[in-house]
C-alpha positions as CSV (number, residue, x, y, z in Angstrom):
1,M,8.4,7.2,45.3
2,S,11.7,5.2,45.0
3,V,12.1,2.5,42.4
4,S,12.4,-1.2,43.7
5,L,15.1,-3.2,42.0
6,D,13.1,-6.4,43.1
7,D,10.2,-4.9,41.0
8,V,12.6,-4.2,38.0
9,N,13.8,-7.9,38.3
10,L,10.1,-9.0,38.1
11,F,9.5,-6.8,35.2
12,V,12.5,-8.5,33.4
13,Q,11.1,-11.8,34.4
14,T,7.9,-10.9,32.8
15,V,9.6,-10.0,29.6
16,V,11.8,-13.0,29.6
17,H,8.9,-15.5,30.2
18,G,6.5,-13.7,27.9
19,G,3.8,-12.8,30.3
20,I,2.7,-12.2,33.8
21,S,1.3,-15.6,34.5
22,A,4.5,-17.3,33.3
23,A,6.7,-14.9,35.5
24,A,4.6,-15.6,38.6
25,E,4.9,-19.3,38.1
26,A,8.7,-19.2,37.5
27,N,9.1,-17.2,40.7
28,G,6.6,-19.0,42.9
29,L,4.3,-15.9,43.3
30,Q,0.7,-15.3,42.7
31,R,-0.3,-13.7,39.4
32,S,-2.1,-10.8,41.1
33,K,1.1,-10.0,43.2
34,V,3.3,-9.8,40.2
35,S,0.7,-7.6,38.4
36,R,0.4,-5.4,41.4
37,R,4.2,-4.9,41.7
38,L,4.5,-4.2,38.1
39,Q,1.7,-1.5,38.4
40,E,3.8,0.0,41.4
41,L,7.0,0.0,39.2
42,E,5.2,2.0,36.4
43,K,3.8,4.4,39.1
44,S,7.1,4.9,40.8
45,L,8.6,5.7,37.2
46,G,5.7,7.6,36.0
47,C,5.4,5.8,32.6
48,Q,3.7,2.7,31.2
49,L,6.1,-0.2,30.6
50,L,3.8,-2.9,29.2
51,I,0.9,-3.1,27.1
52,R,-1.3,-6.0,28.6
53,T,-3.6,-8.1,26.4
54,T,-5.5,-11.2,27.4
55,R,-2.7,-13.5,26.6
56,T,0.4,-11.6,25.9
57,I,2.3,-8.6,26.8
58,E,4.2,-5.9,24.7
59,L,6.8,-3.4,25.7
60,T,6.1,0.3,25.2
61,A,9.1,2.5,24.3
62,H,9.6,3.2,27.9
63,G,9.5,-0.6,28.6
64,A,12.1,-1.4,25.9
65,R,14.4,1.2,27.4
66,L,14.1,-0.3,31.0
67,Y,14.7,-3.7,29.6
68,E,17.8,-2.5,27.8
69,L,18.9,-0.9,31.2
70,A,18.2,-4.0,33.1
71,E,20.9,-5.9,31.2
72,Q,23.6,-3.3,32.3
73,P,25.6,-3.2,35.4
74,I,23.8,-2.2,38.6
75,G,25.2,1.5,38.8
76,Y,24.3,2.1,35.3
77,L,20.8,0.8,35.8
78,R,20.3,3.1,38.9
79,Q,21.4,6.1,36.9
80,G,19.0,5.1,34.0
81,L,16.1,4.8,36.4
82,T,16.8,8.3,37.8
83,I,16.8,9.6,34.3
84,M,13.6,7.9,33.3
85,K,11.9,9.6,36.3
86,K,13.3,12.9,35.7
87,H,12.4,12.8,32.1
88,Q,8.7,12.4,32.9
89,N,8.7,15.8,35.0
90,Q,10.8,17.9,32.5
91,H,9.8,20.1,29.7
92,S,12.3,18.5,27.3
93,G,12.5,15.6,24.9
94,K,9.9,14.9,22.3
95,V,6.1,14.9,22.0
96,R,4.5,13.4,19.0
97,L,0.9,14.4,17.5
98,A,-1.2,12.7,15.1
99,I,-3.5,15.2,13.4
100,P,-5.9,15.2,10.3
101,S,-4.4,17.2,7.4
102,A,-7.7,19.7,7.6
103,L,-6.6,20.7,11.1
104,M,-3.0,21.2,10.4
105,S,-3.7,24.2,8.3
106,S,-6.1,25.8,10.8
107,A,-5.3,29.1,12.6
108,A,-6.2,27.5,16.0
109,F,-3.7,24.7,15.6
110,N,-1.1,26.8,14.3
111,A,-1.4,29.2,17.4
112,I,-1.2,26.3,19.8
113,V,2.0,24.9,18.3
114,T,3.5,28.2,18.0
115,E,2.9,29.1,21.6
116,Y,3.9,25.6,22.9
117,A,7.2,25.8,21.0
118,Q,7.8,29.4,22.3
119,R,7.2,28.4,25.8
120,Y,9.1,25.1,25.6
121,P,12.1,25.5,23.1
122,D,13.7,22.3,24.5
123,V,10.8,20.1,23.4
124,S,11.1,18.6,20.1
125,I,7.7,18.4,18.3
126,E,6.8,15.8,15.8
127,I,3.3,16.2,13.8
128,E,2.1,13.3,11.5
129,N,-0.9,13.5,9.3
130,H,-3.3,10.6,10.3
131,Q,-6.9,10.6,9.2
132,E,-7.9,7.6,11.2
133,S,-7.4,6.4,14.8
134,V,-3.9,5.2,15.6
135,D,-2.4,2.8,18.1
136,L,-1.1,5.5,20.4
137,K,0.8,3.1,22.5
138,R,2.5,1.0,19.9
139,Q,3.1,3.8,17.6
140,A,4.5,6.1,20.4
141,F,2.2,8.9,19.9
142,D,1.4,11.3,22.9
143,L,-1.9,12.7,21.5
144,Q,-4.3,12.5,18.7
145,L,-7.0,14.8,17.2
146,L,-10.0,13.4,15.3
147,P,-13.5,14.4,14.5
148,S,-16.1,12.6,16.6
149,V,-17.4,10.5,13.7
150,V,-14.2,8.5,13.7
151,K,-14.1,5.5,16.0
152,V,-11.1,5.2,18.4
153,T,-9.2,2.0,18.1
154,D,-8.9,1.4,21.8
155,D,-11.7,2.2,24.3
156,S,-9.2,2.5,27.2
157,Y,-7.8,5.6,25.7
158,V,-8.8,8.9,27.3
159,Q,-11.1,10.9,25.0
160,F,-12.0,14.6,25.6
161,S,-14.5,16.5,23.5
162,L,-13.4,19.8,22.1
163,L,-14.8,22.4,19.7
164,P,-18.2,21.5,18.8
165,Y,-19.2,22.5,15.1
166,R,-21.6,22.1,12.4
167,S,-21.1,21.9,8.6
168,H,-23.1,23.4,5.9
169,F,-23.3,23.9,2.0
170,V,-21.6,26.8,0.5
171,A,-21.0,28.0,-3.2
172,A,-19.9,31.0,-5.0
173,K,-22.8,33.1,-6.2
174,A,-21.5,33.0,-9.8
175,Y,-21.9,29.2,-9.7
176,L,-25.5,29.5,-8.2
177,D,-26.4,32.0,-11.0
178,K,-25.5,29.6,-13.7
179,H,-26.9,26.3,-12.4
180,P,-30.4,24.9,-11.4
181,E,-31.9,26.5,-8.3
182,I,-31.5,24.5,-5.0
183,Q,-34.5,24.4,-2.6
184,T,-34.2,20.9,-1.1
185,I,-31.5,18.3,-0.5
186,E,-32.7,16.5,-3.4
187,D,-31.8,19.1,-5.8
188,L,-28.1,18.6,-4.9
189,K,-28.1,15.5,-7.2
190,N,-28.1,18.0,-10.1
191,H,-24.9,19.8,-8.8
192,R,-21.2,19.0,-8.2
193,L,-20.8,18.3,-4.6
194,L,-17.4,18.8,-2.9
195,T,-16.8,17.3,0.7
196,N,-14.4,15.3,2.8
197,R,-14.4,11.8,4.2
198,Y,-15.9,12.6,7.6
199,N,-18.8,14.6,6.2
200,A,-19.6,12.4,3.4
201,D,-21.2,9.9,5.8
202,L,-23.8,12.5,6.9
203,L,-25.2,12.8,3.4
204,N,-27.7,10.5,1.6
205,P,-25.8,7.9,-0.3
206,E,-27.8,8.7,-3.3
207,I,-26.4,12.2,-3.7
208,P,-23.2,11.8,-6.0
209,I,-20.0,13.4,-4.7
210,A,-17.9,15.1,-7.4
211,L,-14.9,15.5,-5.1
212,K,-13.8,13.9,-1.8
213,S,-10.7,15.3,-0.1
214,D,-9.2,15.7,3.3
215,D,-7.9,19.2,2.3
216,L,-10.6,21.6,3.4
217,N,-8.6,24.5,2.0
218,L,-9.0,22.8,-1.5
219,L,-12.7,22.4,-1.0
220,R,-13.2,25.9,-0.1
221,S,-11.0,27.2,-2.9
222,M,-12.8,25.1,-5.6
223,A,-16.2,26.3,-4.2
224,M,-15.0,30.0,-4.3
225,N,-13.8,29.4,-8.0
226,G,-17.1,28.1,-9.1
227,N,-16.4,24.3,-9.2
228,G,-19.3,23.2,-7.2
229,I,-21.0,23.3,-3.9
230,A,-18.8,22.5,-0.8
231,F,-20.1,20.8,2.3
232,I,-17.6,21.9,5.1
233,P,-17.4,23.1,8.6
234,Q,-18.9,26.6,9.2
235,I,-15.8,27.6,11.1
236,H,-13.8,26.9,8.0
237,S,-16.1,28.8,5.5
238,K,-16.7,31.8,7.9
239,P,-14.0,34.2,6.5
240,A,-15.0,33.6,2.9
241,L,-18.6,34.1,3.8
242,Q,-17.8,37.5,5.6
243,Q,-15.8,38.7,2.4
244,G,-18.6,37.6,0.1
245,H,-16.6,35.0,-1.8
246,L,-19.1,32.3,-0.8
247,V,-22.9,32.2,0.1
248,E,-24.8,29.8,2.1
249,V,-27.0,27.1,0.4
250,L,-30.0,25.6,2.2
251,E,-29.7,27.8,5.1
252,D,-32.5,26.3,7.0
253,F,-31.3,22.7,6.7
254,S,-29.6,21.7,10.0
255,H,-26.8,19.0,10.1
256,P,-25.9,16.9,13.0
257,K,-23.4,18.7,15.4
258,Q,-19.9,17.2,15.5
259,H,-16.9,17.8,17.6
260,L,-13.1,17.3,17.9
261,T,-11.9,14.6,20.1
262,L,-8.6,14.9,22.0
263,I,-7.3,11.5,22.6
264,Y,-4.4,10.3,24.7
265,P,-3.4,6.7,26.0
266,S,-3.6,7.4,29.8
267,A,-4.2,10.0,32.3
268,M,-1.9,8.3,34.8
269,F,1.5,8.2,32.8
270,L,1.4,11.8,31.3
271,P,4.7,13.7,31.2
272,N,4.5,17.4,32.2
273,K,5.3,18.4,28.6
274,V,2.2,16.5,27.5
275,K,0.0,17.9,30.2
276,V,0.7,21.4,29.3
277,L,0.0,20.8,25.6
278,I,-3.4,19.2,26.4
279,E,-4.1,22.3,28.6
280,L,-3.3,24.6,25.6
281,F,-5.8,22.7,23.4
282,R,-8.6,22.8,26.0
283,Q,-8.0,26.6,26.3
284,R,-8.0,27.4,22.7
285,F,-10.7,25.0,21.5
286,Q,-13.1,25.7,24.3
């Protein structure tokens, strides 16, 4: 689909006048027509240019680039539009991920990043540690992974469930031999409980938490060293259980199932480099 310079002009007018309604009035057009033509411009470029709210508009990173191009001579603008369209279809440039610290050290995540980097060496990868939902559009992130217990800031974002899991209590046998017997959840009040911010909300608030950390490796290590009982995902404690470094506590107690959520701003404006990364996550975590 070719890019209409008239639609680019309407985009500039929208930015200059601070909104779609004001741009429509200034150009003698209906608001719905301006909105539709802006959508056609975004579709033809394959990227989102504006973040629309009830009263205002904000530029995305792509929108800011187009506004900058629109101030240049027409030949430079045409060249820039071609590059913007081409950029969406190439496996180059940069992808940005927001990931909880606990996931960064997981074997599955490391395998995904390694495979992606090997397959697409021209793509620069940026990974930031974020425990809570971020504003993907305004902070220019392509993807975020979060546990399902975390509320996503924008309901319009695409949310895809991955990797169902449960958490359980584990401890070193040496620790259990030296401390009071545990037969019920209430008995945990007499022990040092180690957990993370996501699992803490699953517990009775009357149960004291000795240590809360986003580092699951730290929680597992402390439990293995006899510093308390860790409440962590089963997938994270499995190797230590198999090797005999940890044993399960309260085996018959079932905790609510959780899952990881893969979040991205829009299914419509995904560059190919992001699409293939999403597919890698789906393949590995499902």
